[in-house]
C-alpha positions as CSV (number, residue, x, y, z in Angstrom):
1,M,80.4,-47.1,58.2
2,I,79.5,-50.8,58.7
3,P,75.9,-51.4,59.6
4,T,75.6,-53.7,62.6
5,S,72.7,-55.8,63.6
6,Q,72.2,-57.5,66.9
7,I,69.6,-59.5,68.6
8,I,69.1,-60.2,72.3
9,V,68.8,-63.9,73.1
10,D,67.0,-65.1,76.2
11,D,68.3,-68.1,78.1
12,S,65.2,-70.0,77.3
13,E,65.3,-69.3,73.6
14,P,66.8,-72.0,71.4
15,L,69.9,-71.0,69.5
16,E,68.5,-72.1,66.1
17,K,65.5,-69.8,66.6
18,A,67.7,-66.8,67.5
19,I,69.9,-67.5,64.4
20,K,66.8,-67.6,62.2
21,R,65.6,-64.3,63.7
22,F,69.0,-62.7,63.1
23,K,69.1,-63.9,59.4
24,R,65.6,-62.5,58.8
25,M,66.6,-59.1,60.3
26,V,69.8,-59.0,58.3
27,E,67.9,-59.8,55.1
28,K,65.3,-57.2,55.8
29,E,67.9,-54.5,56.4
30,G,69.7,-55.4,53.1
31,I,73.1,-55.8,54.7
32,I,74.1,-58.9,52.7
33,R,72.9,-57.3,49.4
34,E,74.9,-54.2,50.1
35,W,78.0,-56.2,51.0
36,K,77.8,-58.2,47.8
37,K,77.4,-55.0,45.8
38,R,80.5,-53.5,47.5
39,E,82.6,-56.6,47.5
40,F,84.5,-55.7,44.3
41,F,85.3,-52.3,42.9
42,E,83.0,-51.2,40.1
43,K,84.0,-48.4,37.8
44,P,81.7,-45.4,37.8
45,S,81.0,-45.9,34.1
46,L,79.8,-49.5,34.8
47,I,77.6,-48.2,37.6
48,K,76.1,-45.6,35.2
49,N,75.5,-48.2,32.5
50,R,73.9,-50.6,35.0
51,K,71.5,-48.0,36.3
52,Q,70.6,-46.9,32.7
53,K,69.8,-50.4,31.7
54,A,67.7,-50.9,34.8
55,L,65.8,-47.7,33.9
56,Q,65.2,-48.9,30.3
57,R,63.9,-52.3,31.6
58,K,61.6,-50.5,33.9
59,L,60.2,-48.2,31.2
60,M,59.8,-51.2,28.8
61,K,57.8,-53.1,31.4
62,K,55.7,-50.0,32.1
63,T,54.9,-49.5,28.4
64,R,54.1,-53.2,27.9
65,K,51.7,-53.1,30.9
66,S,50.0,-50.0,29.6
67,R,49.8,-51.3,26.1
68,D,48.3,-54.6,27.2
69,G,45.7,-52.9,29.3
70,K,44.3,-50.9,26.4
71,Y,43.3,-53.9,24.3
């Protein structure tokens, strides 16, 4: 399923303003990020490794924050 976004443009609204509004909506919905992620095939093992590394980074950041707060 391809997510679709659309905006309604009034006759009195400038085209540049409508485009800017559309870009903001697409960015907010994460459509471009999702498209870039799915642009190329990624092996399941690479997906697993990427998620594992992200989790490790998150835990390291959390431990650093808690350690810094105790001193």
